[in-house]
C-alpha positions as CSV (number, residue, x, y, z in Angstrom):
1,M,152.5,127.2,120.7
2,G,150.4,128.1,123.8
3,K,148.0,126.6,125.7
4,K,145.9,124.1,124.9
5,R,142.3,124.3,125.6
6,V,140.4,121.3,126.9
7,I,136.4,121.6,125.4
8,K,134.4,120.1,128.1
9,K,130.9,118.3,126.7
10,S,127.3,118.4,128.1
11,E,125.7,115.1,129.1
12,E,123.3,115.7,126.0
13,E,126.1,115.7,123.7
14,L,127.6,112.9,124.8
15,L,124.6,110.9,124.5
16,E,123.9,111.8,120.7
17,E,127.3,111.2,120.0
18,A,127.1,108.1,120.8
19,K,123.9,107.3,119.6
20,E,125.2,108.7,115.9
21,G,128.0,106.4,116.5
22,G,130.6,108.3,117.9
23,V,132.1,106.0,120.3
24,K,133.4,102.6,118.7
25,K,133.8,99.0,120.3
26,K,136.0,96.6,119.9
27,K,135.4,93.6,118.2
28,G,136.6,90.1,119.3
29,K,137.3,87.2,117.1
30,T,134.1,85.7,115.6
31,R,134.1,81.7,115.9
32,R,132.0,79.6,113.4
33,R,129.3,77.5,115.7
34,G,126.7,75.6,114.9
35,V,128.4,74.3,111.7
36,D,126.9,70.7,111.3
37,Y,128.0,69.5,107.6
38,G,131.7,69.8,106.5
39,R,134.4,68.4,104.4
40,I,137.7,67.2,105.2
41,Y,140.6,67.7,102.5
42,I,143.4,65.3,103.4
43,S,146.5,65.9,101.3
44,A,148.7,63.1,102.2
45,S,152.6,63.6,100.5
46,Y,155.9,61.6,100.5
47,N,156.9,64.8,103.0
48,N,153.7,65.9,105.2
49,T,150.0,65.1,105.7
50,M,148.2,68.1,106.0
51,M,144.1,68.2,106.5
52,T,141.7,70.9,106.1
53,L,138.3,71.3,107.3
54,T,135.9,73.4,105.5
55,D,131.8,74.0,105.0
56,K,129.8,73.4,102.2
57,Q,130.8,76.3,100.5
58,G,134.4,75.5,101.0
59,K,135.4,78.4,103.7
60,V,137.9,76.9,105.8
61,L,137.2,76.1,109.2
62,A,140.1,74.7,110.7
63,W,143.4,72.9,109.7
64,A,146.1,70.8,110.9
65,S,149.5,69.5,109.7
66,A,152.1,66.6,110.8
67,G,154.4,70.0,110.7
68,N,152.5,71.9,112.8
69,M,151.8,69.1,115.4
70,G,155.8,69.2,116.2
71,F,156.8,66.3,113.9
72,K,160.2,67.2,112.2
73,G,161.9,65.8,109.0
74,T,160.9,62.4,107.9
75,K,158.6,61.6,110.5
76,K,156.1,64.2,109.3
77,A,155.2,61.7,106.7
78,T,154.4,58.7,109.0
79,P,151.0,56.8,109.5
80,Y,151.4,57.9,113.2
81,A,151.6,61.4,112.4
82,A,148.9,61.2,110.1
83,S,146.4,59.8,112.9
84,E,147.8,62.8,115.5
85,V,146.5,65.1,112.9
86,T,143.3,63.2,112.6
87,N,142.8,63.5,116.1
88,A,143.8,67.2,116.7
89,L,141.4,68.1,113.4
90,S,138.3,65.8,114.7
91,E,138.7,67.9,118.2
92,K,138.1,71.2,116.5
93,A,135.5,69.7,114.5
94,E,133.5,68.6,117.4
95,K,133.8,72.0,119.0
96,M,132.5,73.6,116.4
97,G,129.5,71.0,116.1
98,V,130.3,69.0,112.6
99,K,128.2,66.2,112.8
100,E,128.6,64.8,109.0
101,I,131.6,65.1,106.9
102,D,133.0,64.3,103.3
103,I,136.3,63.4,103.0
104,F,138.4,64.3,99.7
105,V,141.6,62.0,99.6
106,K,144.4,63.5,97.4
107,G,148.2,62.1,97.2
108,V,150.1,59.0,97.3
109,G,151.7,59.3,100.9
110,S,151.7,56.5,103.7
111,G,149.4,59.1,105.9
112,R,146.2,58.3,104.0
113,S,145.0,55.0,105.1
114,S,145.7,55.7,108.6
115,A,144.3,59.1,108.2
116,L,140.9,57.8,107.4
117,R,140.7,55.1,109.7
118,A,141.4,57.6,112.6
119,L,138.4,59.7,110.9
120,S,136.1,56.4,111.0
121,A,137.0,55.8,114.7
122,K,135.5,59.0,115.7
123,N,131.9,59.8,116.5
124,I,131.4,61.5,113.3
125,I,129.2,60.2,109.9
126,I,131.4,59.8,107.0
127,N,128.8,60.4,104.1
128,L,131.7,60.1,100.9
129,I,135.0,59.5,100.7
130,K,136.6,60.4,97.4
131,D,140.1,60.0,96.1
132,V,141.1,63.4,94.4
133,T,144.4,62.7,93.2
134,P,145.6,64.1,89.8
135,I,146.3,61.2,87.1
136,P,147.9,62.5,84.1
137,H,146.1,61.5,81.0
138,N,149.0,60.9,78.8
139,G,151.8,62.9,80.8
140,C,154.4,65.3,80.0
141,R,156.0,65.9,76.8
142,P,159.4,63.8,76.4
143,K,162.6,64.9,75.5
144,K,163.8,65.7,72.3
145,P,166.5,62.6,71.4
146,R,169.7,63.5,72.1
147,R,172.0,64.1,69.0
148,V,175.8,62.7,68.7
C-alpha cells in the first residue's frame, strides 16, 4: 500500500475550520429546569401503581412505579408501595422546580387513596384532582346463547 502521508495544516486553516463548524463538541444530557407547573397521572391497577409527571403540553418529565422502586409480585399493588412511589416522584418534581400540580387518577387499585394522601403531605400546591377511570356506557356485546 505504501506510505501514508500526514497532512499538516497551518494555524490559519485550523482556525477557519473551527469557525465553519468542522470541530464538533459533544452535547451532554439537557435537563428541564424551571418548570413551575406540572401534571401527575396516577395509574393504580390491581397489579402495580405507576405515576408520571408531565408539563402543560403532556411531555413526560419524570416517572416512577412500584416495580421500579424494587417491589415484586403482589407487594407492588399495596398502599405502602404507592406512597413510596409518590415520595420518589415528588423528590424528582422538587428538583425540577415544580410548585403547582394537577392530579389525574386512573384505575381501581388500592394505591389510589394512599398516593393522593402522600402527595397532599408534600409542599406542592394541588390545583385539581380528577378521576379519569374509563367507564363503559353499555359494556361489551354479550355472547350468543348456547344452542343445545
